[in-house]
C-alpha positions as CSV (number, residue, x, y, z in Angstrom):
1,X,-21.2,24.3,24.2
2,X,-23.1,23.2,27.3
3,X,-22.3,24.7,30.8
4,X,-22.5,22.7,33.9
5,X,-23.5,25.5,36.3
6,X,-23.7,29.3,36.3
7,X,-22.2,32.0,38.6
8,X,-22.0,35.8,38.9
9,X,-18.8,37.7,39.2
10,X,-18.8,41.4,40.3
11,X,-15.9,43.8,39.8
12,X,-15.1,47.5,39.4
13,X,-14.0,48.7,36.0
14,X,-12.4,52.1,35.3
15,X,-13.0,53.6,31.9
16,X,-11.4,57.1,31.8
17,X,-13.4,59.7,29.9
18,X,-10.2,61.5,29.0
19,X,-6.8,60.0,28.3
20,X,-5.6,58.4,31.5
21,X,-2.2,60.3,31.5
22,X,-4.1,63.6,31.5
23,X,-6.4,62.4,34.3
24,X,-3.4,61.2,36.3
25,X,-1.6,64.6,35.8
26,X,-4.7,66.4,36.9
27,X,-4.9,64.3,40.0
28,X,-1.3,64.9,40.8
29,X,-1.8,68.7,40.5
30,X,-4.9,68.5,42.8
31,X,-2.9,66.5,45.3
32,X,-0.1,69.2,45.3
33,X,-2.6,72.0,45.9
34,X,-4.2,70.1,48.8
35,X,-0.8,69.3,50.4
36,X,0.2,72.9,50.1
37,X,-3.0,74.0,51.9
38,X,-2.5,71.5,54.6
39,X,1.1,72.6,55.2
40,X,-0.1,76.2,55.5
41,X,-3.0,75.1,57.8
42,X,-5.4,76.9,55.4
43,X,-9.1,76.7,56.4
44,X,-11.2,74.5,54.1
45,X,-8.4,72.2,53.0
46,X,-10.5,69.1,53.8
47,X,-13.5,70.3,51.7
48,X,-11.2,71.4,48.9
49,X,-9.5,67.9,48.9
50,X,-13.0,66.3,48.7
51,X,-14.0,68.4,45.7
52,X,-10.7,67.6,43.9
53,X,-11.0,63.9,44.6
54,X,-14.6,63.8,43.3
55,X,-13.6,65.7,40.1
56,X,-10.5,63.4,39.4
57,X,-12.5,60.2,40.3
58,X,-15.3,61.2,37.9
59,X,-12.7,61.5,35.1
60,X,-11.7,57.9,35.7
61,X,-15.4,56.9,35.4
62,X,-15.6,53.9,37.9
63,X,-18.2,51.3,36.9
64,X,-19.6,48.3,38.8
65,X,-19.6,45.4,36.4
66,X,-21.5,42.1,37.1
67,X,-20.8,39.2,34.7
68,X,-23.0,36.1,34.5
69,X,-20.6,33.1,33.6
70,X,-21.4,29.6,32.6
71,X,-18.5,27.3,33.4
72,X,-17.6,24.9,30.6
73,X,-16.8,21.2,31.2
74,X,-13.2,20.1,30.6
75,X,-12.6,17.7,27.7
76,X,-10.5,14.5,28.1
77,X,-9.7,11.8,25.5
78,X,-9.3,8.1,25.8
79,X,-7.3,6.8,22.7
80,X,-7.8,3.1,22.3
81,X,-5.2,1.1,20.2
82,X,-7.1,-1.5,18.2
83,X,-4.3,-2.3,15.7
84,X,-3.3,-5.8,14.7
85,X,-0.6,-6.1,17.4
86,X,-3.3,-5.6,20.1
87,X,-4.7,-9.0,19.2
88,X,-1.6,-10.8,20.5
89,X,-2.0,-12.7,23.7
90,X,-4.3,-11.1,26.3
91,X,-3.7,-7.5,25.1
92,X,-7.2,-7.2,23.8
93,X,-8.8,-8.3,27.0
94,X,-6.6,-5.9,29.1
95,X,-7.5,-3.1,26.8
96,X,-11.2,-3.8,27.0
97,X,-11.1,-4.0,30.8
98,X,-9.1,-0.7,31.1
99,X,-11.5,1.1,28.8
100,X,-14.6,-0.1,30.7
101,X,-13.0,0.8,34.1
102,X,-12.0,4.3,32.9
103,X,-15.5,5.0,31.5
104,X,-17.1,3.9,34.7
105,X,-14.7,6.0,36.8
106,X,-14.9,9.3,34.8
107,X,-18.8,9.1,34.7
108,X,-18.7,10.1,38.3
109,X,-16.6,13.2,37.8
110,X,-18.3,16.5,37.4
111,X,-17.4,19.1,34.8
112,X,-15.8,16.5,32.5
113,X,-16.6,15.4,29.0
114,X,-14.6,12.2,28.2
115,X,-14.3,11.3,24.5
116,X,-13.2,7.9,23.2
117,X,-11.5,7.4,19.9
118,X,-10.1,4.1,18.4
119,X,-7.2,3.8,16.0
120,X,-6.1,0.9,13.9
121,X,-9.6,0.0,12.5
122,X,-10.6,0.0,8.9
123,X,-12.1,3.4,8.2
124,X,-14.7,1.8,5.9
125,X,-13.7,3.8,2.8
126,X,-12.4,2.6,-0.5
127,X,-8.7,2.7,0.4
128,X,-6.7,1.2,3.2
129,X,-5.0,3.6,5.6
130,X,-1.2,3.5,5.9
131,X,0.2,0.7,8.1
132,X,1.3,1.5,11.6
133,X,-0.4,2.7,14.8
134,X,-1.3,6.4,14.6
135,X,-2.3,7.2,18.2
136,X,-1.5,10.9,18.0
137,X,-3.4,11.3,14.8
138,X,-6.5,9.9,16.6
139,X,-5.9,12.2,19.5
140,X,-5.7,15.2,17.2
141,X,-8.9,14.1,15.5
142,X,-10.8,13.9,18.8
143,X,-9.7,17.4,19.8
144,X,-10.2,19.0,16.5
145,X,-13.2,21.1,17.7
146,X,-12.0,21.7,21.2
147,X,-10.2,24.9,22.4
148,X,-6.8,23.9,23.8
149,X,-7.5,25.7,27.1
150,X,-10.3,23.2,27.8
151,X,-8.2,20.1,27.3
152,X,-8.0,18.2,30.6
153,X,-5.6,15.4,29.4
154,X,-5.5,12.2,27.5
155,X,-5.2,8.5,28.3
156,X,-3.6,6.2,25.8
157,X,-4.4,2.5,26.0
158,X,-1.9,0.7,23.8
159,X,1.0,-1.7,23.7
160,X,3.4,1.2,23.2
161,X,4.3,0.5,19.5
162,X,3.3,3.9,18.2
163,X,4.5,5.2,14.8
164,X,3.5,8.9,14.8
165,X,5.0,10.3,18.0
166,X,5.7,14.1,17.6
167,X,9.3,15.2,17.7
168,X,8.6,17.5,20.6
169,X,5.9,17.1,23.3
170,X,5.2,20.9,22.9
171,X,3.9,20.2,19.4
172,X,0.8,18.8,20.9
173,X,-0.5,22.3,21.4
174,X,-2.1,21.9,24.9
175,X,-0.8,21.9,28.5
176,X,-2.4,18.8,30.0
177,X,-1.1,15.4,31.2
178,X,-0.8,12.4,28.9
179,X,-1.2,9.0,30.7
180,X,-0.2,5.7,29.2
181,X,-1.8,2.4,30.1
182,X,0.2,-0.4,28.6
183,X,-1.1,-3.8,27.6
184,X,1.3,-6.7,27.1
185,X,4.0,-7.8,29.5
186,X,7.3,-6.3,30.5
187,X,10.6,-7.6,29.0
188,X,9.0,-9.6,26.2
189,X,11.3,-11.5,23.9
190,X,10.7,-11.9,20.2
191,X,12.4,-13.0,17.0
192,X,11.8,-10.9,13.9
193,X,12.9,-10.9,10.3
194,X,14.0,-7.6,8.9
195,X,14.4,-6.8,5.2
196,X,17.1,-4.1,5.1
197,X,17.4,-3.7,1.3
198,X,15.5,-5.0,-1.7
199,X,15.3,-3.8,-5.3
200,X,12.0,-2.7,-6.8
201,X,13.0,-4.0,-10.3
202,X,15.0,-6.9,-11.6
203,X,16.1,-8.0,-15.1
204,X,14.4,-11.2,-16.3
205,X,17.0,-14.0,-16.4
206,X,19.2,-12.4,-13.7
207,X,19.4,-12.7,-10.0
208,X,18.6,-9.9,-7.5
209,X,20.1,-9.5,-4.0
210,X,17.9,-9.0,-0.9
211,X,19.6,-7.9,2.3
212,X,18.0,-9.3,5.5
213,X,18.8,-9.6,9.2
214,X,17.4,-11.9,11.8
215,X,17.1,-10.3,15.3
216,X,16.4,-11.9,18.6
217,X,15.1,-8.9,20.6
218,X,14.4,-8.3,24.3
219,X,16.4,-11.2,25.8
220,X,20.1,-11.9,26.4
221,X,21.7,-12.0,22.9
222,X,23.6,-15.2,22.1
223,X,25.2,-15.9,18.7
224,X,23.3,-18.7,17.0
225,X,21.8,-19.7,13.7
226,X,18.2,-19.7,12.5
227,X,16.6,-21.5,9.6
228,X,15.4,-19.2,6.8
229,X,12.9,-20.4,4.1
230,X,12.7,-18.6,0.8
231,X,9.8,-19.1,-1.6
232,X,8.9,-17.2,-4.8
233,X,6.1,-18.0,-7.2
234,X,4.7,-21.5,-7.1
235,X,8.1,-23.1,-6.5
236,X,8.8,-25.1,-3.3
237,X,10.5,-23.2,-0.5
238,X,14.3,-23.5,-0.1
239,X,15.7,-23.5,3.4
240,X,19.1,-22.5,4.7
241,X,20.6,-21.5,8.0
242,X,21.5,-17.8,8.7
243,X,23.4,-16.3,11.6
244,X,21.3,-14.3,14.0
245,X,22.1,-10.6,14.4
246,X,24.2,-10.3,11.2
247,X,23.2,-8.8,7.8
248,X,23.1,-11.4,5.1
249,X,22.3,-11.3,1.4
250,X,20.2,-13.9,-0.5
251,X,20.0,-14.2,-4.3
252,X,16.6,-14.7,-6.0
253,X,16.2,-15.4,-9.7
254,X,13.8,-13.3,-11.8
255,X,12.4,-15.8,-14.3
256,X,9.5,-13.9,-15.8
257,X,8.3,-10.4,-16.5
258,X,5.8,-8.8,-14.1
259,X,5.5,-9.0,-10.3
260,X,7.5,-11.6,-8.4
261,X,6.6,-11.9,-4.7
262,X,9.3,-13.4,-2.6
263,X,8.2,-14.9,0.8
264,X,10.8,-15.1,3.5
265,X,10.1,-17.1,6.7
266,X,12.3,-17.7,9.7
267,X,11.7,-20.4,12.3
268,X,10.4,-19.5,15.7
269,X,12.9,-18.3,18.3
270,X,13.4,-19.5,21.9
271,X,10.7,-17.0,23.1
272,X,8.1,-15.5,20.8
273,X,5.5,-12.8,21.3
274,X,4.0,-13.7,17.9
275,X,5.1,-15.3,14.6
276,X,3.6,-12.4,12.6
277,X,7.0,-10.7,12.2
278,X,8.9,-14.0,11.4
279,X,7.7,-13.6,7.9
280,X,8.4,-10.8,5.3
281,X,7.6,-10.3,1.7
282,X,9.4,-8.6,-1.1
283,X,7.6,-7.6,-4.4
284,X,10.0,-7.3,-7.4
285,X,8.8,-6.2,-10.8
286,X,10.6,-8.3,-13.5
287,X,11.4,-6.4,-16.7
288,X,13.1,-7.7,-19.8
289,X,16.2,-6.0,-20.9
290,X,15.7,-6.8,-24.6
291,X,13.7,-9.6,-26.3
292,X,16.1,-11.2,-28.8
293,X,14.4,-13.0,-31.7
294,X,15.9,-15.1,-34.4
295,X,13.7,-15.3,-37.5
296,X,14.7,-17.7,-40.3
297,X,12.5,-17.6,-43.4
298,X,13.0,-20.6,-45.6
299,X,12.0,-18.7,-48.7
300,X,10.8,-15.3,-49.8
301,X,7.0,-15.1,-49.7
302,X,4.2,-12.6,-49.3
303,X,3.7,-13.2,-45.6
304,X,7.4,-12.8,-44.7
305,X,7.2,-9.0,-44.3
306,X,4.2,-9.4,-42.0
307,X,6.4,-11.2,-39.5
308,X,9.2,-8.6,-39.9
309,X,6.8,-5.6,-39.5
310,X,5.2,-7.1,-36.4
311,X,8.5,-7.8,-34.7
312,X,10.2,-4.5,-35.7
313,X,7.2,-2.5,-34.5
314,X,8.1,-3.4,-30.9
315,X,11.2,-1.3,-29.7
316,X,12.0,-3.8,-27.0
317,X,12.6,-6.5,-29.7
318,X,16.1,-7.1,-31.2
319,X,15.4,-9.0,-34.4
320,X,17.9,-11.0,-36.4
321,X,16.3,-12.1,-39.7
322,X,17.7,-14.2,-42.4
323,X,15.9,-15.4,-45.6
324,X,17.1,-18.3,-47.7
325,X,16.6,-17.1,-51.3
326,X,17.7,-20.0,-53.3
327,X,14.6,-21.7,-54.8
328,X,14.5,-25.5,-54.5
329,X,14.2,-26.1,-58.2
330,X,17.6,-24.4,-58.8
331,X,20.1,-27.3,-58.9
332,X,23.1,-25.8,-60.8
333,X,25.8,-26.9,-58.3
334,X,26.7,-23.3,-57.4
335,X,28.0,-23.3,-53.8
336,X,25.7,-21.7,-51.3
337,X,28.3,-19.2,-50.0
338,X,28.6,-17.8,-53.5
339,X,24.9,-17.0,-53.7
340,X,24.8,-14.6,-50.8
341,X,26.1,-11.1,-50.5
342,X,26.6,-11.8,-46.8
343,X,27.7,-15.2,-45.7
344,X,25.0,-16.9,-43.6
345,X,26.5,-17.2,-40.1
346,X,25.2,-20.7,-39.4
347,X,27.6,-21.7,-36.7
348,X,27.4,-18.4,-34.9
349,X,23.6,-18.4,-34.9
350,X,22.9,-22.1,-34.1
351,X,25.9,-23.0,-31.9
352,X,27.8,-20.1,-30.5
353,X,25.1,-17.5,-29.8
354,X,21.9,-19.6,-29.8
355,X,21.4,-19.3,-26.1
356,X,21.5,-15.5,-26.4
357,X,18.1,-15.6,-28.1
358,X,14.8,-15.8,-26.4
359,X,12.7,-16.9,-29.3
360,X,13.5,-18.8,-32.5
361,X,11.0,-18.6,-35.4
362,X,11.1,-20.9,-38.5
363,X,8.9,-19.4,-41.2
364,X,8.1,-21.8,-44.1
365,X,11.5,-23.4,-43.5
366,X,12.5,-26.5,-45.6
367,X,15.5,-28.7,-45.5
368,X,18.0,-27.6,-48.2
369,X,21.3,-28.5,-46.5
370,X,21.8,-24.9,-45.5
371,X,21.4,-25.6,-41.7
372,X,23.0,-28.9,-40.7
373,X,20.9,-31.4,-38.8
374,X,23.2,-31.1,-35.8
375,X,22.5,-27.4,-35.5
376,X,18.7,-28.1,-35.6
377,X,19.4,-30.6,-32.8
378,X,20.9,-27.6,-30.9
379,X,17.6,-25.8,-31.3
380,X,15.7,-28.8,-29.8
381,X,18.0,-28.7,-26.8
382,X,17.6,-24.9,-26.6
383,X,13.9,-25.5,-26.2
384,X,14.3,-28.2,-23.5
385,X,16.5,-25.9,-21.5
386,X,13.9,-23.1,-21.4
387,X,13.9,-21.5,-24.9
388,X,11.0,-20.8,-27.1
389,X,10.3,-22.0,-30.6
390,X,7.6,-20.9,-33.1
391,X,7.1,-22.6,-36.5
392,X,4.9,-21.3,-39.2
393,X,4.5,-24.2,-41.7
394,X,4.3,-24.0,-45.4
395,X,3.6,-26.7,-48.0
396,X,7.1,-28.1,-47.6
397,X,6.2,-29.2,-44.1
398,X,4.3,-32.1,-45.6
399,X,7.1,-33.2,-47.9
400,X,10.4,-35.0,-47.6
401,X,12.0,-31.6,-46.9
402,X,9.8,-31.1,-43.8
403,X,11.3,-29.6,-40.7
404,X,9.7,-32.5,-38.9
405,X,12.2,-34.8,-40.5
406,X,15.0,-33.3,-38.5
407,X,15.9,-33.5,-34.8
408,X,13.3,-30.9,-34.2
409,X,10.6,-33.6,-34.3
410,X,11.6,-34.2,-30.6
411,X,9.9,-30.9,-29.7
412,X,7.2,-30.4,-32.4
413,X,3.8,-31.5,-31.2
414,X,2.1,-32.1,-34.6
415,X,3.3,-34.8,-37.0
416,X,2.5,-34.1,-40.7
417,X,0.3,-36.5,-42.6
418,X,1.5,-35.4,-46.1
419,X,-1.8,-33.8,-46.9
420,X,-2.1,-30.0,-47.7
421,X,-5.6,-28.5,-48.0
422,X,-5.9,-25.6,-50.4
423,X,-9.4,-24.3,-50.2
424,X,-11.1,-21.5,-48.5
425,X,-12.0,-21.9,-44.8
426,X,-12.5,-19.9,-41.7
427,X,-10.5,-20.7,-38.6
428,X,-12.4,-21.4,-35.5
429,X,-11.5,-21.7,-31.8
430,X,-11.5,-25.1,-30.2
431,X,-13.1,-25.8,-26.9
432,X,-9.7,-25.3,-25.2
433,X,-9.0,-22.2,-27.4
434,X,-12.1,-20.5,-26.1
435,X,-10.6,-20.7,-22.6
436,X,-6.9,-20.3,-23.3
437,X,-5.6,-16.8,-22.7
438,X,-3.8,-16.8,-26.1
439,X,-7.0,-17.0,-28.1
440,X,-9.8,-16.2,-25.6
441,X,-11.7,-13.1,-26.2
442,X,-10.1,-12.3,-29.5
443,X,-11.6,-9.4,-31.4
444,X,-13.9,-10.3,-34.3
445,X,-15.9,-13.0,-32.5
446,X,-19.7,-12.4,-32.4
447,X,-22.0,-14.6,-30.3
448,X,-19.2,-17.2,-30.1
449,X,-18.8,-17.3,-33.9
450,X,-15.6,-15.8,-35.5
451,X,-16.2,-13.3,-38.4
452,X,-12.7,-13.3,-39.6
453,X,-11.5,-13.5,-43.2
454,X,-10.8,-16.8,-44.8
455,X,-7.5,-18.6,-45.3
456,X,-6.7,-20.8,-48.3
457,X,-4.0,-23.2,-47.1
458,X,-3.7,-25.7,-44.2
459,X,-1.1,-28.3,-43.5
460,X,-2.7,-31.4,-42.0
461,X,-1.0,-32.9,-38.9
462,X,-1.8,-35.4,-36.3
463,X,-1.4,-33.8,-32.9
464,X,0.7,-36.1,-30.8
465,X,0.8,-33.9,-27.7
466,X,0.1,-30.3,-26.7
467,X,-3.1,-28.4,-26.8
468,X,-5.0,-27.4,-30.0
469,X,-6.3,-23.8,-29.8
470,X,-7.6,-23.3,-33.4
471,X,-9.2,-25.7,-35.9
472,X,-9.7,-25.4,-39.6
473,X,-10.9,-27.8,-42.3
474,X,-12.5,-31.0,-41.0
475,X,-11.7,-29.9,-37.5
476,X,-8.0,-30.3,-38.1
477,X,-5.6,-28.3,-35.9
478,X,-4.2,-25.0,-37.1
479,X,-2.5,-23.8,-33.9
480,X,-0.9,-26.1,-31.3
481,X,0.9,-25.1,-28.1
482,X,3.1,-27.4,-26.1
483,X,5.5,-27.3,-23.1
484,X,8.7,-29.2,-23.7
485,X,11.1,-29.5,-20.7
486,X,11.5,-26.0,-19.4
487,X,10.7,-24.4,-22.7
488,X,7.6,-23.8,-24.9
489,X,6.7,-24.5,-28.5
490,X,4.0,-23.1,-30.8
491,X,3.1,-24.7,-34.1
492,X,1.1,-22.6,-36.7
493,X,0.0,-24.9,-39.6
494,X,-0.8,-22.3,-42.2
495,X,1.2,-19.6,-44.0
496,X,-1.9,-17.5,-44.9
497,X,-2.3,-15.5,-41.7
498,X,-0.9,-12.5,-43.7
499,X,-4.3,-12.3,-45.4
500,X,-5.7,-10.9,-42.1
501,X,-3.0,-8.2,-42.1
502,X,-4.1,-7.2,-45.6
503,X,-7.7,-6.9,-44.5
504,X,-9.0,-9.7,-46.9
505,X,-12.7,-10.2,-46.3
506,X,-12.5,-8.0,-43.2
507,X,-9.2,-9.4,-42.0
508,X,-8.7,-10.6,-38.5
509,X,-6.8,-10.2,-35.2
510,X,-3.4,-11.2,-36.8
511,X,-1.3,-8.8,-34.8
512,X,-3.1,-9.6,-31.6
513,X,-2.8,-13.3,-31.7
514,X,0.8,-13.3,-32.8
515,X,1.7,-10.9,-30.0
516,X,-0.1,-13.1,-27.5
517,X,1.8,-16.1,-28.8
518,X,5.1,-14.4,-28.3
519,X,4.2,-13.4,-24.8
520,X,3.0,-16.9,-23.9
521,X,6.2,-18.4,-25.3
522,X,8.2,-15.9,-23.2
523,X,6.2,-17.1,-20.1
524,X,4.5,-13.9,-19.4
525,X,2.3,-14.4,-16.3
526,X,-0.7,-12.7,-17.9
527,X,-0.9,-15.4,-20.6
528,X,-0.7,-18.4,-18.2
529,X,-3.5,-20.8,-18.9
530,X,-3.5,-22.4,-15.5
531,X,-3.1,-19.6,-13.0
532,X,-4.4,-18.1,-9.8
533,X,-3.8,-14.4,-9.0
534,X,-5.1,-11.5,-6.9
535,X,-4.9,-7.8,-7.6
536,X,-5.7,-5.1,-5.0
537,X,-8.0,-2.3,-5.9
538,X,-8.1,-0.1,-2.8
539,X,-9.6,-2.3,0.0
540,X,-10.9,-4.8,-2.6
541,X,-9.0,-7.9,-3.5
542,X,-9.9,-9.1,-7.0
543,X,-9.3,-12.8,-7.4
544,X,-9.0,-14.5,-10.9
545,X,-8.4,-18.1,-11.6
546,X,-7.6,-19.3,-15.2
547,X,-8.2,-22.8,-16.1
548,X,-8.8,-24.8,-19.3
549,X,-11.7,-26.7,-17.5
550,X,-14.5,-25.3,-15.5
551,X,-13.8,-25.8,-11.7
552,X,-16.0,-25.2,-8.7
553,X,-13.3,-25.4,-6.0
554,X,-13.4,-22.4,-3.7
555,X,-10.3,-20.4,-2.9
556,X,-8.9,-20.3,0.6
557,X,-7.7,-16.8,1.4
558,X,-5.3,-16.4,4.4
559,X,-5.1,-12.9,5.8
560,X,-1.8,-11.3,7.1
561,X,-3.0,-11.9,10.6
562,X,-3.6,-15.6,9.9
563,X,-7.4,-15.7,9.5
564,X,-8.7,-18.0,6.8
565,X,-11.6,-17.1,4.5
566,X,-13.3,-19.4,1.9
567,X,-14.2,-17.6,-1.2
568,X,-16.4,-19.1,-4.0
569,X,-15.5,-18.1,-7.6
570,X,-17.9,-17.3,-10.4
571,X,-17.2,-18.6,-14.0
572,X,-17.5,-15.8,-16.6
573,X,-17.1,-18.0,-19.7
574,X,-13.6,-17.3,-21.2
575,X,-11.5,-19.6,-19.0
576,X,-11.7,-17.2,-16.0
577,X,-13.5,-17.5,-12.7
578,X,-13.6,-14.3,-10.6
579,X,-14.5,-13.1,-7.1
580,X,-14.0,-9.8,-5.1
581,X,-13.3,-9.8,-1.4
582,X,-13.3,-6.7,0.9
583,X,-10.2,-6.7,3.1
584,X,-9.6,-4.9,6.3
585,X,-5.8,-5.0,6.9
586,X,-2.8,-4.3,4.7
587,X,-0.2,-6.9,4.1
588,X,0.2,-10.1,2.0
589,X,-2.8,-12.3,1.5
590,X,-2.1,-16.0,0.5
591,X,-4.5,-17.7,-1.9
592,X,-4.8,-21.4,-2.6
593,X,-7.3,-23.7,-4.2
594,X,-5.5,-26.9,-3.3
595,X,-3.5,-27.0,-6.5
596,X,-2.5,-23.4,-7.2
597,X,-0.9,-20.9,-4.9
598,X,-0.7,-17.1,-5.3
599,X,0.1,-14.0,-3.2
600,X,-2.0,-10.9,-3.1
601,X,-0.3,-7.7,-1.8
602,X,-2.6,-5.1,-0.3
603,X,-1.2,-1.8,0.9
604,X,2.1,-2.2,2.6
605,X,3.4,-5.7,2.1
606,X,5.5,-5.5,5.3
607,X,3.4,-3.3,7.6
608,X,5.2,-1.2,10.2
609,X,2.7,-2.6,12.7
610,X,4.5,-6.0,12.5
611,X,8.1,-4.7,12.6
612,X,8.3,-5.0,16.4
613,X,5.5,-6.6,18.4
614,X,6.9,-6.3,21.9
615,X,5.1,-4.1,24.3
616,X,7.3,-1.1,25.3
617,X,7.1,2.1,27.3
618,X,10.2,3.7,25.5
619,X,8.3,5.6,22.9
620,X,5.6,7.2,25.1
621,X,7.4,7.6,28.4
622,X,9.0,10.9,27.4
623,X,5.6,12.4,26.6
624,X,4.1,11.2,29.9
625,X,7.1,12.6,31.9
626,X,7.1,16.0,30.2
627,X,3.3,16.5,30.6
628,X,3.1,15.2,34.1
629,X,1.4,11.9,33.1
630,X,2.0,8.3,34.3
631,X,3.0,5.1,32.6
632,X,1.1,2.1,34.0
633,X,1.4,-1.5,33.0
634,X,-2.0,-3.2,33.1
635,X,-0.8,-6.8,33.3
636,X,-1.3,-7.9,36.9
637,X,-2.5,-4.4,38.1
638,X,-5.9,-2.8,38.5
639,X,-6.8,0.1,36.3
640,X,-5.8,3.3,38.1
641,X,-8.6,5.6,39.4
642,X,-9.2,8.9,37.6
643,X,-9.4,12.2,39.5
644,X,-9.6,15.9,38.6
645,X,-6.9,18.1,40.0
646,X,-6.4,21.9,40.1
647,X,-3.7,23.7,38.2
648,X,-0.3,23.4,39.8
649,X,-1.1,20.1,41.6
650,X,0.4,16.7,40.8
651,X,-1.5,14.9,38.0
652,X,-0.5,11.3,38.9
653,X,0.1,9.3,42.0
654,X,0.1,5.7,43.3
655,X,-3.0,4.0,42.0
656,X,-4.5,7.1,40.4
657,X,-4.1,9.4,37.4
658,X,-5.3,13.0,37.2
659,X,-7.0,15.2,34.6
660,X,-6.5,18.9,34.9
661,X,-9.4,21.2,36.0
662,X,-9.2,24.2,33.7
663,X,-12.4,26.0,35.0
664,X,-12.9,27.6,31.6
665,X,-16.1,29.6,31.1
666,X,-18.2,31.6,28.7
667,X,-19.9,35.0,29.6
668,X,-23.6,34.9,29.0
669,X,-24.6,38.4,30.3
670,X,-23.1,41.6,31.6
671,X,-24.6,44.4,33.8
672,X,-22.9,47.8,34.3
673,X,-23.7,50.4,37.1
674,X,-21.8,53.7,37.2
675,X,-20.5,54.3,40.7
676,X,-20.2,58.0,40.2
677,X,-22.9,59.4,38.0
678,X,-22.2,62.8,36.4
679,X,-25.0,64.6,38.3
680,X,-23.9,63.2,41.6
681,X,-20.2,64.0,40.9
682,X,-21.1,67.6,40.0
683,X,-23.1,68.0,43.1
684,X,-20.4,66.7,45.3
685,X,-17.7,68.9,43.7
686,X,-19.8,72.1,43.9
687,X,-20.8,71.3,47.5
688,X,-17.2,70.7,48.5
689,X,-16.0,73.9,46.9
690,X,-18.8,75.9,48.6
691,X,-18.0,74.4,52.0
692,X,-14.3,75.3,51.4
693,X,-15.3,78.9,50.5
694,X,-17.4,79.2,53.7
695,X,-14.6,77.8,55.9
696,X,-12.2,80.3,54.5
697,X,-14.6,83.2,55.3
698,X,-14.8,82.3,59.0
């Protein structure tokens, strides 16, 4: 601690050598004796009184004490609000001007240390601070090492939107004025969109309800309507008109698992401080209730149990599995319903309850008249309406009993040629398969070459549409994926994948690829082959673009405050291009490369900072009033002068604000001088008694 000047204070200190009640009682006894002598007009009473006084005074041990004191400067704090709301209009300019004027003014004041602390900036660490303006946290941080008796006061330069005001001004812990200098303008009007209720989770395939309210604040309220736009995912925004000032509910469909970010935007009102709070975002995590799978095996075969084990291993899968056991060479005329212990519920599965399933799998299915063609037509329509179909072809796919010779040929991407290869080969990834998320980065690939076990059967097809991910003999397709209407189809052109599950020649990633296939068919966002997304890691935004072709287009990132940043992406070789951006503010970032659009939520998606952007004195005026501070609007007014005032004086006036002078000090040295040394007291006492004895003898 540094002192501004030194001074010496002298005082008399009594330090009784005996308990003070005993000394006081002795003094009282001496006084009574002296009074008695005076009333009897006894000779020597004066000298006797002097002796008693010296004796009693010596017991109290009077000492002259001289203290050398260094007076400590008072400490004041200027808290500067640099949150996002301070960038609106001319608030930033007013704040900078007020700070400069205050610093220039207080530099001329003696015995004052003025500290400046800013709030609302990125702290520079690996995590973003909570949203909101935390002025009092900044004030406490500035005074952390200052004794409260030295606090001269604080000046808050802000728009008044503070989110950490103490419940009681006495909680501040010091007795000094708090002055408020307000940027912005009085009686501002603003329209804002408020999300009153929103679920954190939603069931895929169902709608969720979001409660919202549109408020016109600050002006005279009139009942009217405002246009609200709702956008989620890459779908175009849908607009509707909502009444202002009333709570409304909107319904949003959850069409896939994972995060769904819903963007809500309301048109500008008659008067607007800013459009930042005309937009809100809701992040809803889509979860599947149950994945219902219908597996139809055309015949019993070795790989059938592989499908069943894989699907039953997932507790979220409800599997309905039927196997047609009648061999094709058995033609004895026995009715089909008499060959089954349980009647095959064809109508219930393929007409009544077909839409209850999420995925239909045909494993080595062949036409036998068991499933009528009309019902297979229902499956084709099921796919076009958004369902998923996976076919694992066996030798029958190349014959007259082929599933392709049914209405399903409308959705199957590969047309059989009639050829079946039965020789050993090793499946390889196509150029698209190397980049497609279903097959990219599969285990068992070394230096771009798969080291999987061989298969021994492949059904030849001509791909009429879709994308080929895996090739086999003579570069012919083994795995084809296609989008049909709103649904998806996967065509697997071998029935020997079960060899991988058995570990033949080292096996292969059979479970991994089939799991990815199911997720892609279910439209899981993580398996989208043409996708742009951003994930927040602390104050880092990790951007990933998936594409089946290499692209060099940069991504435009729009920050929550409207700033645009162009970010180049780096290809990493498996269909992904990545980049990492350091961000400085919480909220929703919007990404676009001209074709794709994606949101990126960092910290609070709807920051408190943007909930109300009007400048206001309501939150800080009580603190200023209780502590003796002033509230001054900077717009159109000069920055008030700063003075130091003594305790008990007014701390604010017209055109000026005051900081309290505490005159605190630290003692740097002490000198003590006994006023009545023992030898001197003894001499006086004996002398007084001798003079009293002599006077009595006259």
